[in-house]
TORTI-953546 format. One record per residue (C-alpha): residue in three letters; x, y, z. Coordinates in steps of 0.001 Angstrom, whole numbers, plus 500000, padded with zeros to 6 digits. Example, Ala and Ser with C-alpha at 12.3 -4.5 7.8 and 13.67 -1.06 7.14 Angstrom:
ALA512300495500507800SER513670498940507140
***
This chain:
MET501815527662518087GLN505339527521518873PHE506195524696516406LEU504447526707513701ARG506362529697514306ALA509639528160513927ILE508682526712510898LEU507889530091509934THR511085531586510169PRO512636529635506885LEU509144530345504851VAL510072534208505520ALA513404533881504635ALA512470531793501446GLY509859534606500416VAL507036532786500905LEU505968535376503490ALA506844538929503581ALA509649539444505865THR507633541438508935ALA507105540034512273PRO503454541179512181LEU502714539290509253ALA504156536087510880LEU501914536558513778ALA499154536946511409GLN499639533304510430ASN498966531976513621ARG495556534090513726GLY494783532841510153ASP495055529087511240ASP491545528830512531THR490405530137509112LEU492504527450507315LEU490912524626509762GLU487420525873509191MET488023526178504999GLN488804522346505372GLN486006521255507046ALA483957523281504502PHE485661521438501525ARG485129518318503033LYS481219519016503450GLY481230520758499904ASP479927524291501151ARG481060526312498413ASN479145529263499718LYS481265529115503101LEU484801528381501292ALA484106531729499251GLN483379533615502051LEU486266532626504026LEU488795532808501274PRO489576536836501640ALA490141535997505039ALA493044533474504164ARG495058535802501856GLY498611536058502604HIS498766532963504988ALA501451530407504528LEU498833528013503973GLU496643529981501236PRO497654528025498085TRP495611525061499889ALA492732527476500586ALA492667528962496884TYR492731524942495729TRP489657523909498036GLU487485527007496879LEU488126526088493232LYS488320522725493373LEU484613522512494144ARG483511524349491420LEU486111523589489038ALA483564522002486355GLU481960525767486027ALA485010527731486037SER486380529366482953PRO489808528439481585GLN490872531845482403GLU490373531751485931ILE491781528071486055GLN495160529592484316ALA495063532614486734PHE495296530214489416LEU498092527911488108GLN500022531241487331ARG499526532554490943TYR500804529549492611ALA502937528225490011GLY505757525710491258THR503507524465493972TYR501897521250494983GLN498448522770494570GLU499258524041491301ASP499877520584490070ARG497200519167491887LEU494417521693490418ARG496304520585486900ASN495710516779487573ASP492035517508488275TRP491621519704485198LEU492960517107482922LEU490696514645484411LEU487591516767483558LEU489048517850480394GLY489443514172479451GLN485920513554480334ARG484826516369478047ARG487088514988475440ASP488763518398474823TRP491987517035473354ALA493675519881472362GLN493590521576475537PHE494187518503477479ALA497534518288475332GLU498549521845476208GLN498091521357479864HIS499518517791479985ALA502885519132478785GLN502892521233481805TYR501852518223484413ARG504982517175486867MET503302514680489007SER502499512072486136ASP501199509803488793ASP497633509342488002ARG496962506442485793GLU493528507702484359VAL495153511178483129ARG497971508501481625CYS495249506715479297TYR493761509901478583ALA497427510794477200LEU498354507870475725LEU494886507712473458ILE495523511161472145ASP498890509856470664HIS496917506768469134LEU494401509448467851ARG497167511655466319GLY498956508732464788THR501988509298466873ALA501592506310469268THR504488503580469552ALA504195499826469125ALA504099500022473106LEU500850501944473504PRO498621498984473434ASP500407497195476137ASP500763500497478046VAL497193501044478154ARG496460497412479112SER498764497400482016THR497782500921483229TRP493948499750483004TYR494368496435484670ALA496243497928487361LEU493122500471488205ARG490965498454491010ASP487915500905490303ALA485967501764487263ASP487059504894485611ASP486616506892482382GLY490159507508481014CYS491352503836480649THR487988502627480017HIS487466505220477190ALA491019504111475805ALA490693500589475747GLY487604500798474266GLU488925503069471424LEU491922500641471054TYR489390497494470806SER487730499486468019ALA490846499808466269LYS491861496242466607LYS494956497262468686LEU493456495273471672SER491761492094471573ALA488406490745472954LEU490429488492475330ASP491696491952476618ILE488774493232477285TRP487226490251479126ARG490146489625481500LYS489346493158482617ALA485938492031483477ARG487356488596484942LEU489783491145487546GLY486657493232487976ALA484390489995489441ASP487408488528491151ALA487761491871493229ASN483941492288493593ARG483976495392491534PRO480697495204489460ARG481015498329487604VAL484345497203486497VAL482863494328485076ARG479693496100483244SER482195498806481539ALA484565496235480453VAL481493493906478975GLU479671497205477753ILE482702497564475235VAL483070494022473764SER479565492811474235PRO476776495618475077GLU474027493171474518SER475293491225477481LEU474637493450480198PRO471295492146481294GLN473044488608481769VAL476125490259483357LYS473473491169486244GLU472642487837486733VAL475908486230486662LEU477138488742489348ASP473873488641491535ALA473658484861491450PRO476616482949489835SER475238479524490886LYS471691479964489806TYR473121481175486429LEU475526477996486007HIS472760475550486916ALA470321477236484569ARG472396476767481529ALA473520473615479993THR475891474782477433ALA478232477905476392ARG478382478301472501GLY480390481027471519LYS483017483535473208VAL480673485679474737ARG478975482905476471GLN482165481270477292GLU483247484363479139LEU480044484637480839VAL480473481485482461VAL483979481937483350LEU482500485343485124ALA480062483106486796LEU482766480727487895VAL485416483427489225LYS482078485230491196LEU481603481766492769ALA484956481068493432GLY484881484145495746SER482869482339498067ASP482915479115497380PRO486076477690495732ASP485145474264495942GLY481823474362494585ALA483375476495491287ALA485798473786491119TYR483067471017490840GLN481312472913488375LEU484346473685486253ASP485409469878486470ASN482413468112486165LYS480413470372483768TRP481711473356482031GLY485249472459481636VAL484623470931478361HIS482718474092477052LEU485645476656477546SER488844477045475869PRO492261475936477314GLU493076479616478250GLU489882480090480023ARG489926476883482002ASN493749477739482907TRP492385481415484540THR489519479649485945TRP491651477170487828GLY493734480070488733VAL491083481967490444ILE489791479047492395GLY493326477983493280LYS493742481400494836ALA490431481592496687ALA491695478129498181ALA494616479215498899GLN493165482355500726LYS491476479971502868LEU494689477870503784SER492901475195502130GLY494769471738501527ASP493149471652498122ALA494619475157496714ALA497674473073495481GLY495672470502493744TYR493603473087491778PHE496048475180490708ALA497994471977488946ASN494924471821486569VAL496599474752485006THR498212473360481781LYS500111476562481116ASP501509478930483590SER501550481962481036ASP497721481963481023LEU497615483443484364ASN498459486786485665ASP501238487628488312ASP498562487949491040LEU497582484498490075LEU500950483074490013GLY501832484389493413TRP499193482847495167LYS499780479617493087ALA503521479982494494ARG502236480530498055ALA500113477114497727ALA503264475329496277LEU505347476862499313ARG502869475673501961ALA502532472136500331GLY506694471762499986GLN506517471842495954TRP509709473552495532LYS509900472827491937THR506253474377491294VAL507322477573493152GLY510091478038490993LYS507970477626487667ALA505308479656488848ILE507948482289489699ASP509208481806486124ALA506348482504484398MET505852485893486189SER506457489218484421PRO509875490503484449GLU508660493471486917ALA507271490871489379ARG510076488674489152GLN512370491536490436ASP510244491880493599SER512531490867496698THR509760488171497494TRP509801486204494260VAL513888486882494103TYR513998485167497423TRP511931482298496827LYS512873481650493658ALA516667481244495304ARG515127478854498171ALA513308476704495086LEU516888476552493212LEU518598475140496622ALA515592472655497518GLY516428468729496563ARG519483467912494458VAL521137471044493683THR523547471440490969ASP526516473889491154ALA524718475910488042GLU521615476156490334ARG523523476975493683ALA525641479815491723GLU522471481192490267ALA520702481042493755ARG523465482986495304GLN523435485501492636LEU519742486130493327LEU520301486591497160GLU523410488754496463SER521103491143494453ILE518728491711497330ALA520474491035500525GLY520579493818503106THR518650495147505816ARG515853497223504187GLY513338494743504732PHE512046491100505289TYR513200489128502388GLU516234491515502222GLN517335490232505894LEU516482486575505170ALA518499486672501795LEU521556487843503918GLU521401485299506639GLU520831482963503777LEU524415484002502479GLY525912483192506083GLN525674486873507432ARG523638488770510270VAL521742492104510264THR524118494905511370VAL523538498463511837PRO524672499975508139PRO527676502407508008ALA526343505822508600PRO526486508517505772ALA528675511335505695PRO527010514071507969LEU524716516784506507THR526617520087505795ALA525202523367506927GLU524538524355503484GLU522485520975502747LYS520289521341506068ALA519606524858505293ALA518521523962501747ALA515846521886503313ARG514928524490505849ALA514443526987503202ASN512256524535500821PRO508755526608500665GLY506927522984499683LEU508693521030502861ASN507685524148504941ARG503905524499503853ALA503955520607504627LEU505308520842507828TYR503075523772508901ALA500011521889507877ILE500620518656509584LEU501450520422513050LEU498389522708512686GLY496192519415512320LEU496016519320508269ARG497751516255508021GLY496522514658504996GLU497327517517503028GLY500612518269504533VAL501442514546503893ARG500578515043500144GLU502580518226499707TRP505590517077501391ASN505367513638499337TYR504931515762496017THR507997517943496952THR510229515275498046ASN509213512660495381LEU507614514538492282HIS508264518324492123GLN511280517473490253SER511800514563487388GLY513304511348489537GLY512460513261492902MET515095514559495245SER518813512988495393ASP519791511003498323ARG521521513855499972GLU518626515954499698LEU516497513420500922LEU518288512790503818ALA518363516547504460ALA514245516514504099ALA514350513842506761ASP516543515534509120PHE513977518744508925ALA511368516396509930CYS513039514775512409GLN514295517779514199ARG510180518763514138GLU509464515315515441VAL507263514591512303TRP508560511226512512ASP506376509613509891ARG508017512066507298CYS511328511741508960ILE510943507797508427ASN509211507773504927THR511603510221503501SER514836508669504785GLU513528505361503575ARG513744506563499613THR517468506552499615LYS519139504311497358SER522465504391497906VAL523083505088501630VAL521123504194504765GLU520925506845507806SER519781504165510055SER518718507071513200GLN516278508476510888ARG514482505270509387PHE514367503694513058PRO514241506578515474MET513518506070518903PRO511222508579520228PHE510351508250524147ARG512883505515524628GLN513212505722528359THR509433504814528527VAL509527502345526151VAL512430500498527111GLU511490500392530868ARG507916499613530263ALA508660496564527880SER511527495163529904GLY509560495593532797ILE507126492881531423GLY509469490871529862LEU508954492076526595ASP511996492997524006PRO512121496663523436ALA513264496521519808TYR509720494140519080VAL507575497124520807TYR509467499684518612GLY509543497136515577LEU505484497414516237ILE505100500965516967ARG506798502038513547GLN504616499898511623GLU501202500964513487SER501448504836513880ARG505075506016512719PHE505082507614516235ILE502343509806515252MET500955510760518944ASP497310511473517600ALA497175508718515189ARG493549507151514462SER492790505040512309HIS489430504414510043VAL488023501553512816GLY488865503753515993ALA492301502491517284SER494241505633518660GLY497483506568519761LEU501166505525519401MET500134501872519639GLN496902502093517900VAL494633500282520648MET490904499696520080PRO488849500993522881ALA487174497552523793THR491005496200523635ALA492245498886525874ARG489058498235528535TRP489899494588528681THR493754495002529003ALA493498497826531591LYS491100494939533540LYS493888492626532898ILE496542494437534230GLY494573496029537071LEU494866499265535785PRO492188501478537940ASN489988504340536939PHE490751503752533230SER488558505429530368PRO489246504972526283ASP489718508651526253GLN493184508228528231LEU494486506364525159GLY495672509605523768ASP498072510124527007ARG501468508719525512ASP502469506803528595THR498823505393529112ASN498763504205525550ILE502565502493526051THR501384500948528958ILE498086499550527585GLY499831498775524317THR502710496748525770ALA500622494789527933TYR498047493508525297LEU501276492652523065LYS502636490714526006LEU499496488556526868ALA499231488373522559LEU502508486697522741ASP502263484429525880ASP498883483303524260PHE500963482469520885ALA504053480991523025GLY506104483623522285SER505766483574518811MET506773487223517357PRO504892486802513778LEU501602485421515518ALA501653487915518128ALA502305490732515618ALA499302488929513528ALA496958489074516482TYR497703492622517074ASN496724493593513754ALA493641491125512807GLY492699489860515993PRO493630486873518037GLY490834484518516356ARG492431484433512540PRO496005483627513533ARG494381480881515631ASN492992479474512442TRP495719480549510324ARG498217478805512475ASN496414475091511607GLY497533472888508874PRO501509471535508689VAL504361472824510643MET506367475364508381GLU508655477688508619ALA507341481034509708ALA508247483013506709ILE506213480666504834TRP503400480774507017ALA503664484790506519GLU504018484961502955ASN500415482781503096VAL498632485092505540PRO495284485666503502PHE495109489337504262ALA497411491466501990GLU497759494131504895THR498416491590507979ARG500578489935505366ASP502693493144505231TYR502185493933508642VAL503735490962509929LYS506822490991507873LYS507503494691508454VAL507190494176512229LEU509381491698512098ALA512009493262510009ASN511876496717512017THR512486494609515261THR515415493099513640ASN516575496627512973TYR515764497901516038ALA517719495211517989ALA520791495755515935LEU520450499551517027LEU519681498805520487THR522211496177521547GLY524966497011519130GLN525086493425518206PRO524501491446515006GLN521246490225514632SER519217487446513111LEU515661487658511760LYS515287483742511393SER515772483393515236ARG512679485642515502LEU510533483509513003GLY510769480055514151THR508036477755512732ILE504542477982513135GLY502280475086513293PRO498942473830515522ARG499003474801518998ASP500045472014521371ALA496857470872522311SER498281469676525877ALA499420473045526727PRO496866475402528345GLU495367478256526842VAL496881481154528483ASN494647484237527566LYS491590482313525608ASP489525485291526112LEU492201487748524369PRO490040490239522559
***
């Protein structure tokens, strides 16, 4: 409990705890109660929570204990009891968290008067469903702005799973003729594409409830549905055919393309055809099919596609070397999407391809300059396109004693660190993020963020140190964003087996954020997130005697196994850092298939990785590596030199580690 006692000191100073040493020690005796209550909350054990709550009174994390107990019985609690909680814990994350929960409940009950009263005091304002309820109230009161239908639609579309708030708001706006039938059917299409049948049904119920029996047939057996019908008369039947084609495309894009091209295209509207070709093109692109660009070429109006489909159209065009198509797809995206560094970079590259006019060259340079920097993958590539390399940015002015003291005295930061170090990581992370991002409008200032990050760094809570420092806008503190814990061990082990230590650090930063006891949902553990089966294979390969997977919790063993596997993967992929990183994240079999096809820039290959998680992972590991290399060497670095090109494996070269797991 040494770390916890260290954290309690500023809590006492901030008045969160009584200023007595015995009570500070009592926190540690009450820690077991908090851990027990968390387990009871996860199990839904209301009786045990009520029984344990008195023992948590006065503890630094009492707000969590009280929240868990009330949350499980919120539907039966009286408004007076809820208000008492909100007043007792005013200003805390738990107050706003419970208000968020209550707002959802009030929305489900259609208690608009009480909802409006509570919403005015809601600080977080990051729950999309709550936002839809609030927008609906504006509509019902007649105080809505002209932008309200667009706001509801975009918020609803952004929700991946079925909900009550946005679905109800969309239904009300459809009844009031503020949203069109196409708006509702597009939500159903998104649900079919994402394999979310509840989303599809909830949308269809708004626009055509009598069609729900057919929707089940469409989703369960799309090919059978399409073969059993000869025509599609009327908007509803056309949309059901579109849903079937969208669902079929997910498993068989070529089959869906055949159906659309040879049977159903003439029965659909131009918008319906364009959207369906877009979905088919996306599905083919995610399979890295050479037909993807051709399917997208059937789209006659890019503005009929959404940003996701346009993104895949641009990716397929990149693989095919169709730079004009890349530029046109990006131009058709929403203003928000066009500002993403991914599409800013590729738009600039599209402008610089082929015969370039002075105006195109000037526009491309302006785009590159707007994102160039060290922060991320495309920012670094933009920097290199402008003829510069990645260096360590100038450090901001040192934090003052007063700035550090303010962070150490912040009750929310203290509770968050206490929870994390106690083992309540999820709760601690949420409270930390709320305190830095949402407690005050606009979040903390850059200097406050640096001070909060410093507080986490000093307590060796590296994930909060990194994530908090990454949020600064006008300054970059590289020592916080790219810390190097266990430097001697990492550098010696990596260098000893011929690995770049910067690559190892870049991977660890992405894998675990240096959390020693990190464990993924699939069972990977430790700093380098090694799977037990992979660890056993690697230990045998490198001759590590008497190894058992429970040793992965040991820092040095985890680094030894993780670096050894990374080196074996790197050798298997002929030294390609992007391919080895993809293998580390998704297993070696997938990148072995993903590399097949034309030889291309690794940046184009990475952007076309079918899995969003792995695509993001590869880009972040390589950008991290470049920043760590600049820190470790003190010399300018090139991301492009680490990327190279990617294509099929040289058939004449021996397979190094064919059994690599």
